PQR file of N, CA, C, O and H, with PARSE charges and radii, in Angstrom:
ATOM      1  N   MET A   1      -6.299  -8.397   4.199 -0.4000 1.5000
ATOM      2  CA  MET A   1      -5.006  -7.732   4.276 -0.0000 2.0000
ATOM      3  C   MET A   1      -4.450  -7.941   5.681  0.5500 1.7000
ATOM      4  O   MET A   1      -5.167  -7.830   6.675 -0.5500 1.4000
ATOM      5  N   ASN A   2      -3.193  -8.238   5.737 -0.4000 1.5000
ATOM      6  CA  ASN A   2      -2.469  -8.451   6.984 -0.0000 2.0000
ATOM      7  C   ASN A   2      -2.380  -7.129   7.769  0.5500 1.7000
ATOM      8  O   ASN A   2      -2.235  -6.057   7.181 -0.5500 1.4000
ATOM      9  H   ASN A   2      -2.610  -8.329   4.930  0.4000 1.0000
ATOM     10  N   LYS A   3      -2.470  -7.225   9.103 -0.4000 1.5000
ATOM     11  CA  LYS A   3      -2.361  -6.015   9.941 -0.0000 2.0000
ATOM     12  C   LYS A   3      -1.024  -5.318   9.752  0.5500 1.7000
ATOM     13  O   LYS A   3      -0.956  -4.089   9.766 -0.5500 1.4000
ATOM     14  H   LYS A   3      -2.588  -8.096   9.580  0.4000 1.0000
ATOM     15  N   ASP A   4       0.045  -6.097   9.574 -0.4000 1.5000
ATOM     16  CA  ASP A   4       1.371  -5.501   9.392 -0.0000 2.0000
ATOM     17  C   ASP A   4       1.415  -4.643   8.130  0.5500 1.7000
ATOM     18  O   ASP A   4       2.040  -3.583   8.118 -0.5500 1.4000
ATOM     19  H   ASP A   4      -0.009  -7.095   9.563  0.4000 1.0000
ATOM     20  N   VAL A   5       0.760  -5.096   7.083 -0.4000 1.5000
ATOM     21  CA  VAL A   5       0.724  -4.328   5.835 -0.0000 2.0000
ATOM     22  C   VAL A   5      -0.076  -3.044   6.048  0.5500 1.7000
ATOM     23  O   VAL A   5       0.330  -1.973   5.596 -0.5500 1.4000
ATOM     24  H   VAL A   5       0.252  -5.957   7.093  0.4000 1.0000
ATOM     25  N   ALA A   6      -1.197  -3.150   6.728 -0.4000 1.5000
ATOM     26  CA  ALA A   6      -2.016  -1.964   7.001 -0.0000 2.0000
ATOM     27  C   ALA A   6      -1.228  -0.937   7.817  0.5500 1.7000
ATOM     28  O   ALA A   6      -1.283   0.259   7.529 -0.5500 1.4000
ATOM     29  H   ALA A   6      -1.527  -4.020   7.095  0.4000 1.0000
ATOM     30  N   PHE A   7      -0.505  -1.395   8.822 -0.4000 1.5000
ATOM     31  CA  PHE A   7       0.308  -0.478   9.630 -0.0000 2.0000
ATOM     32  C   PHE A   7       1.434   0.145   8.811  0.5500 1.7000
ATOM     33  O   PHE A   7       1.744   1.325   8.972 -0.5500 1.4000
ATOM     34  H   PHE A   7      -0.461  -2.367   9.056  0.4000 1.0000
ATOM     35  N   PHE A   8       2.046  -0.650   7.931 -0.4000 1.5000
ATOM     36  CA  PHE A   8       3.105  -0.127   7.063 -0.0000 2.0000
ATOM     37  C   PHE A   8       2.568   1.018   6.209  0.5500 1.7000
ATOM     38  O   PHE A   8       3.188   2.077   6.110 -0.5500 1.4000
ATOM     39  H   PHE A   8       1.795  -1.609   7.800  0.4000 1.0000
ATOM     40  N   ILE A   9       1.408   0.792   5.594 -0.4000 1.5000
ATOM     41  CA  ILE A   9       0.819   1.822   4.735 -0.0000 2.0000
ATOM     42  C   ILE A   9       0.460   3.055   5.558  0.5500 1.7000
ATOM     43  O   ILE A   9       0.734   4.180   5.142 -0.5500 1.4000
ATOM     44  H   ILE A   9       0.904  -0.068   5.675  0.4000 1.0000
ATOM     45  N   ALA A  10      -0.143   2.850   6.712 -0.4000 1.5000
ATOM     46  CA  ALA A  10      -0.538   3.976   7.563 -0.0000 2.0000
ATOM     47  C   ALA A  10       0.673   4.782   8.039  0.5500 1.7000
ATOM     48  O   ALA A  10       0.590   6.003   8.167 -0.5500 1.4000
ATOM     49  H   ALA A  10      -0.365   1.936   7.050  0.4000 1.0000
ATOM     50  N   GLU A  11       1.781   4.116   8.297 -0.4000 1.5000
ATOM     51  CA  GLU A  11       2.989   4.821   8.739 -0.0000 2.0000
ATOM     52  C   GLU A  11       3.602   5.663   7.629  0.5500 1.7000
ATOM     53  O   GLU A  11       4.189   6.711   7.901 -0.5500 1.4000
ATOM     54  H   GLU A  11       1.849   3.124   8.193  0.4000 1.0000
ATOM     55  N   HIS A  12       3.474   5.219   6.384 -0.4000 1.5000
ATOM     56  CA  HIS A  12       4.146   5.898   5.281 -0.0000 2.0000
ATOM     57  C   HIS A  12       3.253   6.844   4.494  0.5500 1.7000
ATOM     58  O   HIS A  12       3.756   7.678   3.740 -0.5500 1.4000
ATOM     59  H   HIS A  12       2.998   4.367   6.164  0.4000 1.0000
ATOM     60  N   VAL A  13       1.962   6.735   4.649 -0.4000 1.5000
ATOM     61  CA  VAL A  13       1.031   7.639   3.978 -0.0000 2.0000
ATOM     62  C   VAL A  13       0.227   8.310   5.077  0.5500 1.7000
ATOM     63  O   VAL A  13      -0.759   7.752   5.559 -0.5500 1.4000
ATOM     64  H   VAL A  13       1.553   6.057   5.261  0.4000 1.0000
ATOM     65  N   ASN A  14       0.640   9.496   5.472 -0.4000 1.5000
ATOM     66  CA  ASN A  14       0.002  10.114   6.619 -0.0000 2.0000
ATOM     67  C   ASN A  14      -0.437  11.552   6.380  0.5500 1.7000
ATOM     68  O   ASN A  14      -0.597  12.318   7.330 -0.5500 1.4000
ATOM     69  H   ASN A  14       1.441   9.949   5.081  0.4000 1.0000
ATOM     70  N   SER A  15      -0.631  11.920   5.132 -0.4000 1.5000
ATOM     71  CA  SER A  15      -1.020  13.309   4.888 -0.0000 2.0000
ATOM     72  C   SER A  15      -2.519  13.542   5.117  0.5500 1.7000
ATOM     73  O   SER A  15      -2.892  14.503   5.789 -0.5500 1.4000
ATOM     74  H   SER A  15      -0.501  11.297   4.360  0.4000 1.0000
ATOM     75  N   ASP A  16      -3.370  12.688   4.577 -0.4000 1.5000
ATOM     76  CA  ASP A  16      -4.804  12.802   4.828 -0.0000 2.0000
ATOM     77  C   ASP A  16      -5.500  11.490   4.488  0.5500 1.7000
ATOM     78  O   ASP A  16      -4.894  10.575   3.930 -0.5500 1.4000
ATOM     79  H   ASP A  16      -3.067  11.907   4.031  0.4000 1.0000
ATOM     80  N   ILE A  17      -6.763  11.417   4.827 -0.4000 1.5000
ATOM     81  CA  ILE A  17      -7.518  10.172   4.672 -0.0000 2.0000
ATOM     82  C   ILE A  17      -7.706   9.812   3.202  0.5500 1.7000
ATOM     83  O   ILE A  17      -7.737   8.628   2.866 -0.5500 1.4000
ATOM     84  H   ILE A  17      -7.256  12.160   5.280  0.4000 1.0000
ATOM     85  N   ARG A  18      -7.831  10.779   2.337 -0.4000 1.5000
ATOM     86  CA  ARG A  18      -8.014  10.495   0.905 -0.0000 2.0000
ATOM     87  C   ARG A  18      -6.766   9.871   0.307  0.5500 1.7000
ATOM     88  O   ARG A  18      -6.854   8.952  -0.507 -0.5500 1.4000
ATOM     89  H   ARG A  18      -7.806  11.741   2.610  0.4000 1.0000
ATOM     90  N   GLU A  19      -5.620  10.362   0.701 -0.4000 1.5000
ATOM     91  CA  GLU A  19      -4.374   9.780   0.200 -0.0000 2.0000
ATOM     92  C   GLU A  19      -4.191   8.366   0.746  0.5500 1.7000
ATOM     93  O   GLU A  19      -3.703   7.490   0.032 -0.5500 1.4000
ATOM     94  H   GLU A  19      -5.548  11.109   1.362  0.4000 1.0000
ATOM     95  N   LEU A  20      -4.569   8.137   1.978 -0.4000 1.5000
ATOM     96  CA  LEU A  20      -4.501   6.809   2.574 -0.0000 2.0000
ATOM     97  C   LEU A  20      -5.431   5.849   1.828  0.5500 1.7000
ATOM     98  O   LEU A  20      -5.046   4.723   1.511 -0.5500 1.4000
ATOM     99  H   LEU A  20      -4.966   8.849   2.558  0.4000 1.0000
ATOM    100  N   GLU A  21      -6.648   6.297   1.552 -0.4000 1.5000
ATOM    101  CA  GLU A  21      -7.598   5.462   0.809 -0.0000 2.0000
ATOM    102  C   GLU A  21      -7.062   5.151  -0.592  0.5500 1.7000
ATOM    103  O   GLU A  21      -7.189   4.025  -1.075 -0.5500 1.4000
ATOM    104  H   GLU A  21      -6.961   7.211   1.810  0.4000 1.0000
ATOM    105  N   GLY A  22      -6.467   6.145  -1.233 -0.4000 1.5000
ATOM    106  CA  GLY A  22      -5.880   5.937  -2.561 -0.0000 2.0000
ATOM    107  C   GLY A  22      -4.751   4.930  -2.523  0.5500 1.7000
ATOM    108  O   GLY A  22      -4.620   4.106  -3.428 -0.5500 1.4000
ATOM    109  H   GLY A  22      -6.364   7.059  -0.841  0.4000 1.0000
ATOM    110  N   ALA A  23      -3.934   4.990  -1.482 -0.4000 1.5000
ATOM    111  CA  ALA A  23      -2.827   4.043  -1.345 -0.0000 2.0000
ATOM    112  C   ALA A  23      -3.350   2.625  -1.157  0.5500 1.7000
ATOM    113  O   ALA A  23      -2.811   1.681  -1.735 -0.5500 1.4000
ATOM    114  H   ALA A  23      -4.041   5.659  -0.747  0.4000 1.0000
ATOM    115  N   LEU A  24      -4.389   2.472  -0.359 -0.4000 1.5000
ATOM    116  CA  LEU A  24      -4.982   1.149  -0.155 -0.0000 2.0000
ATOM    117  C   LEU A  24      -5.545   0.603  -1.462  0.5500 1.7000
ATOM    118  O   LEU A  24      -5.352  -0.571  -1.777 -0.5500 1.4000
ATOM    119  H   LEU A  24      -4.827   3.239   0.111  0.4000 1.0000
ATOM    120  N   CYS A  25      -6.231   1.436  -2.216 -0.4000 1.5000
ATOM    121  CA  CYS A  25      -6.782   1.009  -3.510 -0.0000 2.0000
ATOM    122  C   CYS A  25      -5.672   0.641  -4.482  0.5500 1.7000
ATOM    123  O   CYS A  25      -5.791  -0.325  -5.235 -0.5500 1.4000
ATOM    124  H   CYS A  25      -6.388   2.390  -1.960  0.4000 1.0000
ATOM    125  N   ARG A  26      -4.600   1.409  -4.462 -0.4000 1.5000
ATOM    126  CA  ARG A  26      -3.475   1.144  -5.355 -0.0000 2.0000
ATOM    127  C   ARG A  26      -2.819  -0.196  -5.039  0.5500 1.7000
ATOM    128  O   ARG A  26      -2.483  -0.956  -5.947 -0.5500 1.4000
ATOM    129  H   ARG A  26      -4.503   2.194  -3.850  0.4000 1.0000
ATOM    130  N   VAL A  27      -2.637  -0.482  -3.753 -0.4000 1.5000
ATOM    131  CA  VAL A  27      -2.034  -1.762  -3.342 -0.0000 2.0000
ATOM    132  C   VAL A  27      -2.945  -2.914  -3.739  0.5500 1.7000
ATOM    133  O   VAL A  27      -2.480  -3.936  -4.244 -0.5500 1.4000
ATOM    134  H   VAL A  27      -2.910   0.136  -3.016  0.4000 1.0000
ATOM    135  N   ARG A  28      -4.227  -2.750  -3.514 -0.4000 1.5000
ATOM    136  CA  ARG A  28      -5.178  -3.813  -3.871 -0.0000 2.0000
ATOM    137  C   ARG A  28      -5.185  -4.060  -5.380  0.5500 1.7000
ATOM    138  O   ARG A  28      -5.180  -5.212  -5.815 -0.5500 1.4000
ATOM    139  H   ARG A  28      -4.605  -1.920  -3.104  0.4000 1.0000
ATOM    140  N   ALA A  29      -5.198  -3.006  -6.174 -0.4000 1.5000
ATOM    141  CA  ALA A  29      -5.191  -3.147  -7.624 -0.0000 2.0000
ATOM    142  C   ALA A  29      -3.890  -3.797  -8.109  0.5500 1.7000
ATOM    143  O   ALA A  29      -3.908  -4.655  -8.992 -0.5500 1.4000
ATOM    144  H   ALA A  29      -5.203  -2.071  -5.821  0.4000 1.0000
ATOM    145  N   TYR A  30      -2.778  -3.386  -7.530 -0.4000 1.5000
ATOM    146  CA  TYR A  30      -1.475  -3.962  -7.892 -0.0000 2.0000
ATOM    147  C   TYR A  30      -1.471  -5.462  -7.588  0.5500 1.7000
ATOM    148  O   TYR A  30      -0.974  -6.266  -8.377 -0.5500 1.4000
ATOM    149  H   TYR A  30      -2.763  -2.689  -6.813  0.4000 1.0000
ATOM    150  N   SER A  31      -2.022  -5.818  -6.452 -0.4000 1.5000
ATOM    151  CA  SER A  31      -2.102  -7.216  -6.048 -0.0000 2.0000
ATOM    152  C   SER A  31      -2.950  -8.028  -7.029  0.5500 1.7000
ATOM    153  O   SER A  31      -2.559  -9.121  -7.440 -0.5500 1.4000
ATOM    154  H   SER A  31      -2.425  -5.165  -5.811  0.4000 1.0000
ATOM    155  N   LYS A  32      -4.089  -7.498  -7.392 -0.4000 1.5000
ATOM    156  CA  LYS A  32      -4.966  -8.205  -8.331 -0.0000 2.0000
ATOM    157  C   LYS A  32      -4.329  -8.316  -9.715  0.5500 1.7000
ATOM    158  O   LYS A  32      -4.411  -9.366 -10.352 -0.5500 1.4000
ATOM    159  H   LYS A  32      -4.407  -6.610  -7.059  0.4000 1.0000
ATOM    160  N   PHE A  33      -3.702  -7.254 -10.176 -0.4000 1.5000
ATOM    161  CA  PHE A  33      -3.094  -7.253 -11.503 -0.0000 2.0000
ATOM    162  C   PHE A  33      -1.979  -8.289 -11.598  0.5500 1.7000
ATOM    163  O   PHE A  33      -1.870  -9.008 -12.592 -0.5500 1.4000
ATOM    164  H   PHE A  33      -3.635  -6.402  -9.658  0.4000 1.0000
ATOM    165  N   HIS A  34      -1.152  -8.359 -10.555 -0.4000 1.5000
ATOM    166  CA  HIS A  34      -0.022  -9.291 -10.568 -0.0000 2.0000
ATOM    167  C   HIS A  34      -0.376 -10.666  -9.996  0.5500 1.7000
ATOM    168  O   HIS A  34       0.452 -11.576  -9.972 -0.5500 1.4000
ATOM    169  H   HIS A  34      -1.240  -7.775  -9.748  0.4000 1.0000
ATOM    170  N   ARG A  35      -1.624 -10.795  -9.535 -0.4000 1.5000
ATOM    171  CA  ARG A  35      -2.117 -12.063  -8.970 -0.0000 2.0000
ATOM    172  C   ARG A  35      -1.206 -12.578  -7.853  0.5500 1.7000
ATOM    173  O   ARG A  35      -0.798 -13.739  -7.835 -0.5500 1.4000
ATOM    174  H   ARG A  35      -2.297 -10.055  -9.554  0.4000 1.0000
ATOM    175  N   ARG A  36      -0.906 -11.670  -6.925 -0.4000 1.5000
ATOM    176  CA  ARG A  36      -0.057 -11.991  -5.786 -0.0000 2.0000
ATOM    177  C   ARG A  36      -0.746 -11.528  -4.513  0.5500 1.7000
ATOM    178  O   ARG A  36      -1.498 -10.554  -4.527 -0.5500 1.4000
ATOM    179  H   ARG A  36      -1.238 -10.726  -6.939  0.4000 1.0000
ATOM    180  N   PRO A  37      -0.489 -12.227  -3.413 -0.5600 1.5000
ATOM    181  CA  PRO A  37      -1.090 -11.804  -2.141  0.2800 2.0000
ATOM    182  C   PRO A  37      -0.489 -10.476  -1.679  0.5500 1.7000
ATOM    183  O   PRO A  37       0.635 -10.128  -2.042 -0.5500 1.4000
ATOM    184  N   ILE A  38      -1.244  -9.757  -0.887 -0.4000 1.5000
ATOM    185  CA  ILE A  38      -0.776  -8.472  -0.378 -0.0000 2.0000
ATOM    186  C   ILE A  38       0.194  -8.713   0.771  0.5500 1.7000
ATOM    187  O   ILE A  38      -0.163  -9.286   1.800 -0.5500 1.4000
ATOM    188  H   ILE A  38      -2.157 -10.040  -0.593  0.4000 1.0000
ATOM    189  N   THR A  39       1.417  -8.267   0.573 -0.4000 1.5000
ATOM    190  CA  THR A  39       2.469  -8.358   1.580 -0.0000 2.0000
ATOM    191  C   THR A  39       3.116  -6.983   1.695  0.5500 1.7000
ATOM    192  O   THR A  39       2.819  -6.079   0.914 -0.5500 1.4000
ATOM    193  H   THR A  39       1.708  -7.802  -0.263  0.4000 1.0000
ATOM    194  N   ILE A  40       3.994  -6.837   2.667 -0.4000 1.5000
ATOM    195  CA  ILE A  40       4.702  -5.560   2.810 -0.0000 2.0000
ATOM    196  C   ILE A  40       5.566  -5.289   1.584  0.5500 1.7000
ATOM    197  O   ILE A  40       5.632  -4.154   1.112 -0.5500 1.4000
ATOM    198  H   ILE A  40       4.234  -7.571   3.302  0.4000 1.0000
ATOM    199  N   ASP A  41       6.226  -6.316   1.065 -0.4000 1.5000
ATOM    200  CA  ASP A  41       7.050  -6.125  -0.133 -0.0000 2.0000
ATOM    201  C   ASP A  41       6.209  -5.675  -1.328  0.5500 1.7000
ATOM    202  O   ASP A  41       6.617  -4.797  -2.088 -0.5500 1.4000
ATOM    203  H   ASP A  41       6.173  -7.238   1.448  0.4000 1.0000
ATOM    204  N   LEU A  42       5.042  -6.279  -1.485 -0.4000 1.5000
ATOM    205  CA  LEU A  42       4.165  -5.883  -2.579 -0.0000 2.0000
ATOM    206  C   LEU A  42       3.695  -4.442  -2.378  0.5500 1.7000
ATOM    207  O   LEU A  42       3.636  -3.672  -3.336 -0.5500 1.4000
ATOM    208  H   LEU A  42       4.710  -6.992  -0.868  0.4000 1.0000
ATOM    209  N   ALA A  43       3.364  -4.077  -1.153 -0.4000 1.5000
ATOM    210  CA  ALA A  43       2.936  -2.705  -0.863 -0.0000 2.0000
ATOM    211  C   ALA A  43       4.060  -1.715  -1.175  0.5500 1.7000
ATOM    212  O   ALA A  43       3.808  -0.636  -1.711 -0.5500 1.4000
ATOM    213  H   ALA A  43       3.412  -4.702  -0.375  0.4000 1.0000
ATOM    214  N   LYS A  44       5.287  -2.077  -0.841 -0.4000 1.5000
ATOM    215  CA  LYS A  44       6.428  -1.204  -1.154 -0.0000 2.0000
ATOM    216  C   LYS A  44       6.547  -0.986  -2.658  0.5500 1.7000
ATOM    217  O   LYS A  44       6.789   0.132  -3.112 -0.5500 1.4000
ATOM    218  H   LYS A  44       5.492  -2.954  -0.405  0.4000 1.0000
ATOM    219  N   LYS A  45       6.374  -2.066  -3.435 -0.4000 1.5000
ATOM    220  CA  LYS A  45       6.453  -1.953  -4.895 -0.0000 2.0000
ATOM    221  C   LYS A  45       5.304  -1.123  -5.447  0.5500 1.7000
ATOM    222  O   LYS A  45       5.504  -0.277  -6.318 -0.5500 1.4000
ATOM    223  H   LYS A  45       6.178  -2.975  -3.067  0.4000 1.0000
ATOM    224  N   ALA A  46       4.106  -1.365  -4.941 -0.4000 1.5000
ATOM    225  CA  ALA A  46       2.936  -0.644  -5.432 -0.0000 2.0000
ATOM    226  C   ALA A  46       2.998   0.843  -5.114  0.5500 1.7000
ATOM    227  O   ALA A  46       2.504   1.670  -5.881 -0.5500 1.4000
ATOM    228  H   ALA A  46       3.943  -2.052  -4.233  0.4000 1.0000
ATOM    229  N   LEU A  47       3.604   1.178  -3.985 -0.4000 1.5000
ATOM    230  CA  LEU A  47       3.644   2.570  -3.531 -0.0000 2.0000
ATOM    231  C   LEU A  47       5.005   3.235  -3.691  0.5500 1.7000
ATOM    232  O   LEU A  47       5.263   4.276  -3.087 -0.5500 1.4000
ATOM    233  H   LEU A  47       4.006   0.506  -3.362  0.4000 1.0000
ATOM    234  N   ARG A  48       5.863   2.646  -4.489 -0.4000 1.5000
ATOM    235  CA  ARG A  48       7.238   3.160  -4.611 -0.0000 2.0000
ATOM    236  C   ARG A  48       7.280   4.618  -5.057  0.5500 1.7000
ATOM    237  O   ARG A  48       8.232   5.330  -4.737 -0.5500 1.4000
ATOM    238  H   ARG A  48       5.653   1.800  -4.979  0.4000 1.0000
ATOM    239  N   ASP A  49       6.269   5.074  -5.788 -0.4000 1.5000
ATOM    240  CA  ASP A  49       6.235   6.481  -6.226 -0.0000 2.0000
ATOM    241  C   ASP A  49       5.653   7.408  -5.164  0.5500 1.7000
ATOM    242  O   ASP A  49       5.812   8.626  -5.241 -0.5500 1.4000
ATOM    243  H   ASP A  49       5.495   4.496  -6.048  0.4000 1.0000
ATOM    244  N   CYS A  50       4.981   6.827  -4.176 -0.4000 1.5000
ATOM    245  CA  CYS A  50       4.269   7.635  -3.177 -0.0000 2.0000
ATOM    246  C   CYS A  50       5.004   7.784  -1.854  0.5500 1.7000
ATOM    247  O   CYS A  50       4.782   8.748  -1.121 -0.5500 1.4000
ATOM    248  H   CYS A  50       4.853   5.837  -4.113  0.4000 1.0000
ATOM    249  N   ILE A  51       5.884   6.825  -1.545 -0.4000 1.5000
ATOM    250  CA  ILE A  51       6.538   6.864  -0.234 -0.0000 2.0000
ATOM    251  C   ILE A  51       8.043   7.048  -0.395  0.5500 1.7000
ATOM    252  O   ILE A  51       8.641   6.650  -1.395 -0.5500 1.4000
ATOM    253  H   ILE A  51       6.065   6.042  -2.140  0.4000 1.0000
ATOM    254  N   ALA A  52       8.622   7.656   0.612 -0.4000 1.5000
ATOM    255  CA  ALA A  52      10.080   7.832   0.639 -0.0000 2.0000
ATOM    256  C   ALA A  52      10.709   6.560   1.199  0.5500 1.7000
ATOM    257  O   ALA A  52      10.086   5.845   1.983 -0.5500 1.4000
ATOM    258  H   ALA A  52       8.137   7.979   1.424  0.4000 1.0000
ATOM    259  N   ASN A  53      11.921   6.290   0.800 -0.4000 1.5000
ATOM    260  CA  ASN A  53      12.627   5.086   1.273 -0.0000 2.0000
ATOM    261  C   ASN A  53      13.011   5.191   2.721  0.5500 1.7000
ATOM    262  O   ASN A  53      13.610   4.265   3.269 -0.5500 1.4000
ATOM    263  H   ASN A  53      12.427   6.872   0.163  0.4000 1.0000
TER
END
């Protein structure tokens, strides 16, 4: 995973470590399901229900 993607997730999911871990798992699963590399755009799509715009 790119450092920029990790920082993006950390900036937008900051309530607790469990929620952060869940967000990382969700992005990884979304990436595998759609067979696409993990990018900031993919993370935004995967976490669209979890983060505010």
